[in-house]
N, C-alpha and C positions, 0 to 999 in steps of 0.2 A: 418497457424496461429493456435496457441494452447492456450486454456483458462485454467488458473490455479485458483482454488478456495482456499482461505486461511482464517483462523481466526486469529485475532490479539487482543492484549490487550492494553488498554489505561489507565495508572495509574499515580499517583503522580501529579506533576505540569502540566502534559500534559492534565489533565481533563479540563483545562481552555482554551484550544484552540478550535475554532469552527470546524464544519464539513468541511467547505470549506478549512480551513487551514490544516486539516488532509489530505484532498485530495491532496493539494499542497505539503505537506510534503512527502507523498508517491511518488508522481510524481518525485520530486527532488531526493529522495533516489533511485528510479529505474534508473534514468539517471546516477547518480554517481556510481551505482553498475555495470554499463555497461552490463546489460543483454539485449538481442535482443528484445526490446519492440516494440509494434505496436503503431502507431500514429493514432489518430482520423482523420476523413476526415473533410474538411471545410477550412474556412479562417484562423483560428488560430489552427493548429493541436497541440494536447496534447497527453501525454502518455495515452493509453486506460486503464483506471482503473474504477471500479465500486464499490462503497460502498453503498449498497441499503438502509440501515437504519441509519438515523442521530441520534447520541447520544447527549443527552442534555448536556449543559455546566455544569461542576462541578460533573459529574457522572462518577465513575470508571466502567470499564467493562473488562472482560477477554474472551468475546465470540462475538466479532464483526466480521462480514463477509466482505470479500473483494474479488473481481475478478480482475485478471490481464491477459492481452493477450500478448503473445510473438510470434515473427516471427518464431523462431526455437525452437524445443523441447529441453528442458534441464531437468536434474534431479531435481525433486521437492525440495529435501533437499538442493541442491546447490543454487537454486534460493532464498530460504528462508535465507540461510547463507549469501549470498552476499548482500541482501537487509537489513537484520538485522544489518550488520556491518555499514550501512550508517544511521540508524535510531537512535534517542535519546534513552537513556536507559529506559525511561518510556513508550515507545511504542515498541512492539515486536511482530513479526509474530510467532504464536505458532504452527500451523499445516496447 
């Protein structure tokens, strides 16, 4: 299991979606990107992602932190490219 730390931006109309919806958006994007993600343990397993700081509604940001766990090691740039292809244009993983 390998942990990847990323920063992402949230701009445009996407500033009006909640923190929980951003989490769900990233989980769906990771599943569609077909990267080897880790599932959480428990009754309803989910893609293991952490976004430690919740951004207020209506606020743009270009320095939000996110952690993602993968089963297999992949090139960081490849993970970013695959996930960014599945995200809306107003949300983008930067580095």
